[in-house]
N, C-alpha and C positions, 0 to 999 in steps of 0.2 A: 647764077645768082650775081647780083647786086655787092658790094662790096661795104661792107662797112669797116672801115678805119679807127682801130683803137689805139688810143696813143699817139694821135696827129701833133699834140702839142709836143712834144719832144721833138721832133721832126722841125716846128715852129720856133720853137729855141735857139735850134741849131743853127737856124736861119738867121736870124736876130745878130748873133753871134759871129757871124761868117757869111756876110752878104755878097759875096763872090759865088756862094750855093744857091741862092735864091732861084735863075734860070734853071738849073738842073733839077732842082725840087719841084717847081712850078710842073716844069714837064710831066715828070712824072706823077703826079698830084692830078693831071689832066686826063691822064691815061688810064691812071687808076676808077676817077671818076666814071669814065664809059664801060669800063671791063665788065664781061658778064662772065664769069667762068664757074665749071662746075664740077673739074676735075683738076688735080697736080699741073698737068701739060699744058694746059689752059695759058696758065702762068708763064711758062715757058713759050707758048708762042708767042706772047703777047711781051714780053720781054726776053728777048732773045740772048741775052745775057746774064738771065737769071740763072740760080742753080740751087735744086731741091736737094736738102742736105740728107746724104744717109737713107738708107730703105726704111720707109715707116718715120721717120724724123717730125712731120708737119712743118719746118721749118724751110724757109727759101732765104737767101742770099738774093739782094737787088743791089747789080753794079748801078750807079747812076752818075751820069757826069762823066762818061767816057770813062768809067771806074776810076774817077777820082775819090768817091764817096761810097760806102757800103752798107747798107743795113741787114740785119738778121730780123725776120719774122716772122710770125709763127701764125701757121693759117690755120682754119678749122671749115669743112663744108656744110657740116648738117646742125642745126637745123637751116641754118641761113651763113653764107660766106662771111667770116670774120678774118679782119686782116691784123694780127697784135703785134704788134712793134716789140719785140721779145727781147732782143737788145738792140739796141742801134749802137753799130760802129760803123763811125763814119770816119773814113781816112782819106784827109786831104792834101798829107805831105808822104805818101809810103813810096819805096823803091821796089818795081817789079824784079 
C-alpha cells in the first residue's frame, strides 16, 4: 500500500527552524514516497534502523540522519496505509 503521510507540516516546520536537518528529512521523504508496505515488518525492511514499539503498539520510531533525529509515528494498514506523526520527537543534541 502506498503511504498517506498525515501531519507532514510538522516536519516541514521543524526543517524551517533547523536548516541543517533538511537533507536528512528530504531523504526520508523520498523513501516514503516510493514505499509500498503491507505489514509492519516491511517498514523495518525499508528503514533497518526503525523500531516497532511493543507488541500491538502500532507505533514506529524512525531514526533519521544517522540517529540525529527521531520521530514516533502511528501506522494503520486498513483500509489503506496511513502514517500519522503521532508524536514528533526530534532530537538533534542528545548523547548516547
